[in-house]
N, C-alpha and C positions, 0 to 999 in steps of 0.2 A: 584359461579354459580352452579345451581343444575339441573339435568335432571329428571323431575318428570314423564316422560313417561315410557312405558314398552318396548321401542325400543332404541337401541344404536344410538347416534346422533354424527355425525362428525361435530364439530364446527370449524375445521381448515379453515382459510380464512375468518372467521366471524370478524366483526369489533366491537371494544370497543371505546367509545368516551364519552366526556362530552357534552358541548354545541356544536351542529353541525354547528352553525353559528359563532363560535369563540372558545376561550379557548384553552385547550391543543390539540396538534395534535392527531388524532386517531391512533390506532394500530391494526394490523391484527393478529389474533390468529394463532399460529404455525400450519403448515400443519399436517393432520392426528392426530388431537387431538380428540379422540373418547371418548365420555362420555357414560358409560354404564347406564342402568336404575338405578335410585336412587343414581347415583354417583355425587360427588361434586368436584369442582376445584376452586382454589383461584388465583387471579391475583393481585399482589402487585404493588404499585405505582413505586417502584424502577425498575420494569420490564416494566410496561406499559407507564410510563411517564405521566399518567393522574393525574392532580391536581385539586381537587374540591374546589370551593371557599366558605368559611364560610361567608365572608362578603357580597357577592352578591347573594348567593344561586347558585344552579347548577343542572345539570341533568346528570344521567347515562344512556347511550344508548347502546343497543346491537342490531346489525343488521347483516343479513347474507351477504354472499359474493356478492350478487347482490344489496346490499344497502337497502333491505327491512327490516324495523324495526321489531325485534322480541319481544323486551320488553324495557321499559324505566321507570325511576323514577326520580321525581324532588323534591327538598327540598328548602324551602324559605331561604332568607338571615338571618343570625344571629340565625339559628335554631339548627344546629347540636351541639353535645357535644362530648368532648374528651372521647374516650373509650366506646362510645355507638354507636351501629350500627343500620342502617336501614335495614329492611327486610320485608318479607311477614309473616303475622300472620297465624294461622291455618285456618282462613277464607279466606286467599288469599289477604287481604288488606295490602298495604304498610304502614309502620310506624316504630317507634323506638322499637326495640325488645330486648334491654338489652345489656349485655356484648357481646364482640366479640367472635365468635365461628368459626374460619376459618376451613373449611373442614367438618364441622358438621352442623346438623340441628340447627335452631335458638333456640330451647328449650333444647339443650343438654349442658352438661358441658364441658369446655375446660380448660386445655389441655388434650388430649387423644392421645398421640403418634404423628406420622408425618401426614402430609396431602399433597395432590397433588398441586403443584404450577405450574401454566400454563405459557407458553411463549407467548409473544405478541410483534410484531415488528413494529416499527414506519417506515413509508415510508421514502425514501431518495430522493424525487423528487426535492429537492432544489439543488441536485448535478447532474452534467451532466454525462450521461452514454451512451456509444456508440461512433460512428464515423460519420463524414460527411466531405465533401470538399466544401469550399467556393471559388468561382471563381470571378475574377474581376481585376481591376487595383489595385495593392497592393503597398501602400506607407509604406515600412517597418520601416522607421525612424531609420535605422541603419546608413544611410548617406544620404546626399541630393540626390545622384544619385541612391539610393537604391529603385528604383521604378520598379515594374514588370507590364508591360502593360497587359500581358496575364497571370496574376498571379493566383496561387492556394494555398490554405491553408488547410492542413489536420488537423482536430481537433479530438482528441480521449480522452474521459473521462475528458473533460475540459481543456486539454493541447494542445498546438500546437506541432504536431509531425513532420511536414515537410512543407516547403515552396518552391515552384518552379514556373518556367515560361514555358509555352508551353506544349508539350505533357507530359503525365504522366510518371514519372520515372519507369524504368523496375524493380527496386528493391522494389517497393511498391506493395503490394497485395491489390488492391482496389475493389475486387469482392464484390458486394453487398453494397458498400459504396455509399450513396446518394450524388449527386453533386447538388449544388445550385448556379446557375448563378445570381450574384447580379446586373449586369449591372451598377455597381457603383465603387467608389474608397474606398478601405478598409484601415482603419487606426487602430493603437492601440487605445483601449478605452481611452478617455480623463481622466485626473487625476486632480481633484479639490484640490489644495493645501491649500486653506483657505476658511472656511465657518463657519457659525453657523446655521446649517440646522434645528435645532429645532425651528427656527424662520421662516422657509421658506414657510409657508402657508400664511404669511403676505405679502401684496403688498408693493410697493415702498412707503416710508414715504413721504408724501406730506406736507412739512413744509416751513415756512418762517423764514429766519434768524432774530433774535431779533435786533431791532434798525438798521437793515441793515448791521450788523457786522457779518462777516464770523467767524466760529469757528476756533480756532488755535490748539486745541488738543482734544483728545478723551474724556476728562473728562468734557467737557463743554456742548455738545449738548444734553445730557440726561436731562438737566434742561429746555429744550425748553417746552413751555406750552402744546404742542400737543404730546410730546413723550410718556407720560404715557398712554393717551387714544388710541393712534394708535399703540404703540409697546409693552411697558412693561406690562400694564394691560391685553391686549388680550393674551399675552403669559402665564401669570400666570393663568388666568381664563381657558384657553384651556388645559393646561398641568397638573395643580395641581390635585392630586387625590381626594380631597374633593370638587372639583368643576366639570368641565366637564370631567376631567380625560382622555383626548384623547392624551396622550403623544405618545403612540405607533402609533396611526392613523396619528398623525401629522408628525412623522418622516417618516413613509412609504409614505405619500403624498409628502414630500420633496424629497425623493429618486426617486419618479416617475418623478418629475420636473428635476432631474439630468439625468436620463437615457433617457428621450425623447430628450435630447441634446447630447447623446452619452457619458455622464460621467459614468465611471464604477467604480471609486474609489473617495471617498470624505472625506475630513478632517473636524473636528470641530463639531462632534455630541455630544449627552449627555455624561456626564462623565462615566456613567454606561451603560453597554450594555443591550439590550432588546431581549428576546427570540423571539419576534414577528417580528423583523426586522434585527438583526445583522448578519444573515446568508443568507439573500436573497437580491435581487435587487443590488444596488451599494455596493461595499466593504466599510466598515467603517475603515478608516486608523488607528485610535487609538486603535481599538479593535483587537481581535485575527485574524491574517492572516498568511498564509503560515507557520504554525507551531510555530509562535512566537507572542509575544505581546510587541514589543520593540520600540514602538513609543510613545512619551510623548508630552503633550501640556501644555503650560503656557499662557493661554489666558489673564487673568487679574491677574498677580501675582507680587510679590515684585522684581523679578529678574531685571526688567527694571527700577525701580525707588527707590529701597532701597539699598544703598551701603553696608548695613550690611547683605544682603540676603546671606544665606548659600546654594550655589549651588554645594556643594561637591558631592552630590549624582548623579548629572548629569555628572560631570566629571568622577566619578568612573565608572558609567555605560558605558560611552564612552570608557574609557581605557580598560574595561573588555570585550568589544565587545557586550554588552547587550543593546546598544542604536543604533537604526537605524536612528531615526530622533527626533529632539527636536524643536517643533514648538513654537515660542515665539513672542508675539506682542511687537514690539519695534519701537519707533519714529513714532507713528501714530499722526501726526500733523505737523504744520509748524513753531512752535516757538522754542525758545531756550531750554525750558524744555523737549520738544520732542527729540531734538538732544542730550541732555545730557543723555537720557536713553541709547543711544548706548555706550557712554563712561562708564557708570555704568556697563553695561553688559561686556564690554571688560575688565575693571579693575578687575572684579571677575573671569576672566579666562574662561568665558562662551561663547567666540567666538570660536566654535569648528567646525570640519568637519561636525558634525551632526546638527549644528544649522541651522534652517530654519527661517530666520528673516522675519517677516510679516510686511509689509508696508514700513518702512524706508523712509518716505517722505522727510525729510530734509537732508538726507545723501548726501555727496559730495565726491570728489576725495579721500580725506584722509581716510574717513570711508570705502569706497569701496576697497581701497588698503588693509586695515586691513581684510576685509571680504575675499578678494581673497587670501591673505596669509594663512588664516585658511581654505580655500576651503568651506566656508559657502555659503548658498543659500539665495537669495532675492525672496520674493513673492510680485509681483506687482499687485495692485488692483486699476486700474485707475478710473473706474466708481465710486466706493465708495469714493475714495479720493476726486474726483471732486465734488461729491454731498455734502460731509460734510465739505470740507476745501477749495474748489476752487483751488486746486493744487494737484499734484501727485508726485510720486517718479521720479528719474532720471535714468531709465534703460539704457539710452545711456551712461552715465558715468560709470555705473556698468559694461556694456559690455567692455568699454575701459580698465577697471581695470582687467578684466578677471573673473568677478563674474558669477556664474551660476544663471540664471534668470528663474523664473516660473511665471505663471499668474493665478489669481483666482478671483472670484467675491466678496468675503467677506460675504455677507448675503443678504437676500431678501429686507430688509428695505432700503438698499442703494446700491444694486449691481444688476448685471445681473442675470438671472435665472440659468445660468450654464456657464462653461468655453467656450462653443461654442459661446455664445452670448457676453461674455467678450472679445473674440477675435476681434469682430467688433470694440469695443472701443479701444483696443490696436492697431488695424490696422489704425483706424482714427488718433489716436495720433501719430503713427509712421509716417504716410504720411504728416500730417499737422503741427506737432510740432517738429519732429526729423529728417525731411528731408530724410525719408526712411532709417534710421540707421539700421534697421533690415530687413533681407530678409524674404520672406514668409515662407521659411523653418525654420528660426530661431524662428518665431512666433509660428509655429506648434510645435517646440521642447519644448516651454514653457509649453505646456499642455500635453506632452507625455513623451519623453525620458528624458528631463531635470528634470521633476518632479520625475520620477522613480529613477534617479541617485541621487537626493538630499537626499532621505531617504533609500538608499541602497536597493531599490526594483528592480534594474536593472536586477537581476537574476530571476525576476518574471513577470515584467510588463514593459510597456513603449515602446516596440518595437515588431515587428512581426518576431519572430525567433523560430526555433524549441527548445523545452524545456521550453518555457515561457507559462504562463497561457493564455487561449483563451479569453481575454478581448478585444473586437473588436468593431469598429464603421464603418458603411458603409453609405456613402452619395452619392447622385446622381453626375454623372460626369458633373460638371458645367463648368469647365475651362480646358484648355490644361495643365496648371500647376497644379499638384495634391494639392500642399499646398495652392494655391489660391482658389482651390475648397473647402478646409476645411474652410478657412476664410470667404468665401462668403456664405457658406451653412447656411440655416435657417430651421425652423421646418419642413416644407413640404419636404425638401430635404433629411431628415434623412431616410435612407432605413432600417437600422437595428442596434440595440444595443445588444451586446452579453456580458454576464458576466460569466466567468468560463465555457464557452461553451454553456451556456443556452441562447437562444433567449428570450429577455425580452420585447423588443419594436421594432416596425418597420412598414413597409408597410404591408397591409393586405395579399398581395399575398405571400410574403416571410414568414411571421409569420404562415400563414395557411400551407404552404408547409413544414415548419420545425416543427411546433407544432401541426398539425392537427387542432382539434377544441378547443384546450386548449389556448384560448386567449379571450380578451374582446375588443370590439370596443371603441375607444375614439375619439371624434370629435374635430377638430380645426375649424378655420375660413375658410370654404370652402374646407377643406380636412379632410380625415379620416385616422386614424392609428389603430394599434392593440397593446395591452399591455397584459402581463401575469404576474400578481403579486400574484396569488393564488398557495399555496403549502400545500399539506396535511401533510408535515413533520415538520411544524413549528407552534408555538402557534398563534392562530387567523389567520391561513393560509388560511381560506376560505373567508376572507374579500376581496371583489372585489374593483376595483378602484371606481366604481360608489357608492359603500357603503361609502368609505372614503370621497368622494366628498360631498355626502349628509350629513354625520354626521358633517363634519367640517363646511359646509355652514350653517347648522342649528345653531351650537354652536356660530358661529361668528356673528350671528344676535344680540347676547347678549340681547335677549328679556327677560324682567324681569319675565314674567309669565312662559316662557319656562324654565328659569334657576331655578325658585322656584320649579316648578313641578318636574324637574329632580334631583336636588341636594339641593336646598336651604331649602326645607321643613324639611330636616333632622336636621337642627340646628336652624331654625328660624320659627316664625310665619310669615304670609304674611306681617303684619305691621312691624315687626322687620327686615325682609329682606329688605324692601324698605328703612327703616331708615338707615340701614347699608350701602346700596348702595349710598344713598344721602349724607351721611357723608364722605365716603371713596372713592367712585368711581363715583361721580356725572356726570362726563363728558364722561363716558364709553357709547359708542353707537355702532351701526353696523359697522363692518369692512369687506370689501369684501374679499372673498377667492381669493388668487392670482392664476390666471390661470397657468397651467403647460406650455403652449405655449406662446412664445413672439410674434410670428406672429399673428396679429389680436388683441393684447392686447392694445387697444386704450388708456387706462388709463396710462399704462407704458410710452408710448411715450409722452403723454400729460404732465406728471410730469417731465420728462427729459427736454422737450422743454421749460417749464415755470420756471425751476429752475435757480435762479440767480447765485448760486455758480457753478453749472454744466457748465454754459455757460460763466463763468467769463473770460475765456481765448479766447473767440470767440465762435460763434454759433456752437454747435455740433449737427448736424441733422442726427442722426443714421438712422432714419426711411427712409428718402429720399435716403440715400447712400446705405443701405443694405436690407431694408425690403419692399420697394415699388416695389414689383415684382408680376406679374400676373401668376397664375397657372391655369391649366385646371381642369376639374372635377375630374381627378385622382390625383391631387396634383403634376403635372409635369410642369416644365418650358417649354416655347416654344422653347428655344434654349439650347441645351446641347452639350457636347463634347464626341465623340467616340474615345477612345484610339486605336492606330494602333496595329495590331498583329505583332509586330516586335520582334527582339531579344534585349531586354533592357539590360542596364548595370546591371550585377549581383551585389547585395549588398555585401559589405564587412562584416566581422564578427562583426565589431564594428565601432564607430564613428571616431576613430583616426587611420589613416593609419600608423602612426609612432609608434603605440603601440607595445611593444615587443611580440614575439611569445609565446603563452601559450601552453605547451605541455601536461602535465599530472599532476596528484596529487602527492604530496610529503610531507615530514615532514619539519616543519619550521626550517630555518637556514641551511638546507642541501645545498651543492654546487656540481656541476659536470661540466665536459667539454664535449661538443658535437662538434667534429672536432676542428675548431679553435675558437669556441664560448664558452663563459662562461655562466653557468646557475646558478641561485640561487633560493631558495624556498621562495616565498612571498605569504602569506595568503593561504598556502596549495596548491599552484600550481607552476610549474616550469616556470620561466621567463628567457628567453635567449636573449643574444645579437644576432644581425643578420649581422655579418661580412661576406664579400665575401672571403671564404677560398681559399688560393692559390692552383693551380693545377686543380681546377674545371673549367668546360667549360659551357658557356651559351648554351641556347637551339639552337641558330643559329649554333654555333660551332659543337654541337652534330649532327645536321642535315647534315652538310657538311661531317663530318666524316663517317656518315652512307652511304651517296651517293658514297663516294670513294670506299666503299667495296661492293656495290650492283651492280651486273652485269646488272640488269634491268635499271640502271640509265644511262642517256647520259653522265654524268660527269665521270663515270667509264671508258667508252670507249674512251673518249677524252684523259684521262690520260694514257690509254694503248697505244694509237696511238703515243703520245708524247714520251713515253718510248722506243717504238720500233724504232721510227724515230732516236732517239739519238744513239741507239745501232747498228742497222742494215742498216739504210739508208731508203730513201723514198719508194723505190719499195717493199722491204720486208715488210715494215710497212703497206702499202696499202694492200698487199696480205694477211697478217696475220689478218687484221681487217675484210676484206671483203670475205675471203675464205668461201666456203659453209661448213655447218656442216656435219659431217659424219653420 
């Protein structure tokens, strides 16, 4: 950058960017960067983070602190050359000017000593900064009784700092901290423990079983005549780089589908992370989180069907503490081969505490006993199981065995849009097929605390406690029981979704109060919400939801002329392009973009209601039971519940009242005695027995002893009277007690 004027120019706070509608995030030049007349400064990619595209062409932008463009230059695709720079010629025109000359004029020779390297800072608006308090009924998920009717949550820099009921604690300085009354019930953000969300722009797969026969395992339904045209081909055409190349846009759209249902963490994304989405919206479980990347997935791998599979790396990671969770598809089907997958996994020693077993449809008492012994986790996906196989897992038997159970949708072609909607399927199955085996609280655990515990994220997520991340969901107060409120809640009922302290979706009033004007309206069927998916600090962070929706809708038309004009012409003539499609993808046609909301998605319920497999155990009418609800113009139900302002039961520190007392950090294998209790060091914390030590008094005994020694207590004077009566007789005793004070 060169200052050609005769005045010093302060470029501090000015912006460098490539494509303002996408590409790399912009960066702000460091404050008080003053360029003297004829002075030059160089900004390197390692500092700015700006990456220009050789394949697509790109633009360099310089704008001032107010966003007014100062200068720009664009170059076409496949045009630039390594070691050759663009710049202005002596006439002022842009073009290739020869060798690189950092810090010098374009016609000078380099190197000539040192040159000035500028600083440039990428914004961090994808990370929460500051403090606020959320107020409402708080379902902490620390225990079934852990509900604060007049609850408050202090959030600072993306973390929960304190949780309390009633008046503000005196030990907190809340001067200047904004309070937001939600008028709803606040839950931990929901955790989706099984998905394939790079498919989740696709709608439910509307298929007919071949010859009326239901599929018995996961390896069969891909041969259905409509699978390629409705599922696999659209995915390839949408995501592949030499076709529509919308992989990042598709993942971001899928994450919006998650957050509108209160999901703040989701499993099962692309194997490699993407700068455009892996640090915004929902957390991507397999990628880098909380300072670690210790979650692994085995979606379609040999571990479940090859007895010779070498899983030693999984076992070693578990033993070394470098494995938080291992997600593996096992026994997805109803036949003997599906059941045998579990035995293969067990025989290889891969039934671990960290094993998160997905599906497990044919497992019964013996297998669940093995899982419980290993403290492994089951992921239950009832909607997908019923749509594909006409049967589902037996979580009732898993509960009897003591297995930790979680709930997840699987994927868009055969599952609900998010765990919030999968809860309806689980609740229906619980009431109609399992005689209410699970309480509402236990169903809520499946998508919150159980999920966090399964992958050792209980120190980060899954409950509302101080010290955990502020991943939160707020829904309208539908029912007196908070857990029934979560189960019954549908799209218009979602008041707010927060990830790491950042409000990303919710009712317009709350989003406006918390985000100002930094939100975008999104319309459902008769209701309106607000979403914020734009961040200056990430690649393509300026893409709005309406942009994603428009791009994906256009691509999913799979119109031949549009495909040829956008990418087909690079490899084919028009005639060749049509020949290729006719020979390889003749049945590919338009596929509707799946709406982000379930409420109002008529096609979704039509596919469910017509599915032979889904209704093979009896008619499952989810619409009539959960979604046939009238809302007013503001998206509110006619009947809601107002929690009382009482003194609720304070939540315990954890789910198990019998857990030993944790005192402080220590060194592994240390021991000590505390009074009559023995303590040992486990996982770097002291764990102590809680025996009632001899000689100690309970609180009632302490209160009586205090009364005996307190002259202001009636008990004190009764005992004095009795003592005087015994020693001196009744007359003296009465005179001593009633005599006037001097």
